[in-house]
PAZAPA-4460 file (N, C-alpha, C; in steps of 0.05 Angstrom, whole numbers, plus 32768, in hexadecimal, padded with zeros to 4 digits):
% residues 40
    n_x    n_y    n_z   ca_x   ca_y   ca_z    c_x    c_y    c_z   seq   type   mol
   8599   8DA1   845B   85B2   8D98   8466   85AC   8D8F   8483     1      M     A
   859D   8D9F   8491   859C   8D97   84AF   858A   8D7E   84AC     2      F     A
   8576   8D77   8499   8564   8D61   849B   8575   8D4B   8493     3      F     A
   8584   8D4B   8481   8595   8D37   8473   85A8   8D2C   848A     4      C     A
   85B7   8D3E   849B   85C4   8D38   84B3   85B3   8D27   84CB     5      T     A
   859D   8D36   84CC   858B   8D26   84DE   8583   8D0E   84D8     6      L     A
   8581   8D05   84BE   8574   8CED   84B2   858B   8CDC   84B6     7      T     A
   85A5   8CE5   84B5   85BA   8CCF   84B3   85BF   8CC8   84D2     8      S     A
   85BB   8CDF   84E3   85C2   8CD9   8502   85AB   8CC5   850A     9      Y     A
   8593   8CC2   84FD   857E   8CB6   850B   8581   8C9C   84FF    10      V     A
   858B   8C96   84E6   8590   8C7D   84DC   85A5   8C6D   84E6    11      N     A
   85C0   8C81   84F3   85D1   8C71   84FE   85CA   8C69   851B    12      S     A
   85B9   8C77   8526   85AE   8C6F   8544   859E   8C5A   8541    13      F     A
   8589   8C56   8531   8579   8C41   852C   858A   8C25   8522    14      V     A
   859F   8C2D   8516   85B0   8C13   850D   85BD   8C09   852A    15      A     A
   85CB   8C1C   8533   85D7   8C13   854E   85C3   8C0A   8564    16      W     A
   85A9   8C14   8569   8598   8C09   8579   8592   8BEA   8570    17      R     A
   858D   8BE6   8556   8587   8BCC   854D   859B   8BB8   8552    18      W     A
   85B5   8BC3   854C   85CA   8BB0   8554   85CE   8BA8   856D    19      D     A
   85C4   8BB9   857E   85C2   8BB1   859C   85AA   8BA3   85A6    20      N     A
   8593   8BA5   8597   857F   8B94   859D   8584   8B7B   8595    21      I     A
   858B   8B73   857A   8594   8B5B   8572   85A5   8B48   8584    22      L     A
   85B6   8B59   858C   85C6   8B4D   859F   85BB   8B42   85B9    23      Q     A
   85A8   8B52   85C7   859E   8B4E   85E3   8588   8B39   85E0    24      I     A
   857A   8B3E   85C3   8561   8B2C   85C3   855F   8B0F   85CF    25      L     A
   8576   8AFB   85C2   8574   8AE4   85CC   8573   8AE0   85EB    26      P     A
   8581   8AF5   85FB   8585   8AF3   8615   8567   8AF9   8621    27      F     A
   855C   8B0A   8617   8541   8B15   8621   852C   8AFB   861F    28      M     A
   8530   8AEE   8601   851B   8ADE   85FB   8521   8AC3   8612    29      I     A
   8537   8AB9   8611   853B   8AA3   8627   8538   8AAC   8643    30      T     A
   8539   8AC6   864A   8532   8ACB   8664   8513   8ACD   866C    31      R     A
   8502   8AD2   8655   84EC   8AD1   8655   84DE   8ABA   8658    32      E     A
   84EB   8AA7   8647   84E2   8A8B   8647   84E8   8A7D   8660    33      I     A
   8500   8A84   866E   8509   8A76   8684   84F7   8A80   869C    34      S     A
   84EC   8A98   869C   84DA   8AA0   86B0   84BF   8A9F   86A9    35      H     A
   84B6   8A95   8692   849C   8A91   868E   848E   8A79   8699    36      S     A
   8477   8A7C   86A7   8472   8A66   86BB   8464   8A50   86A3    37      P     A
   845B   8A57   868E   844E   8A47   867B   845F   8A31   866F    38      S     A
   8479   8A34   8675   8490   8A23   8669   8493   8A0D   867A    39      T     A
   848E   8A0B   8693   8490   89FF   86A9   8480   89E3   86A6    40      Q     A
***
């Protein structure tokens, strides 16, 4: 029972993290491209 609850908690946490990562990812990519000297 505890393992099932722990797995559910981990799954919800990972899903929440991926949701934030997918929202932030475009901003991080554009920031890296704009600050990268190779694109100049």
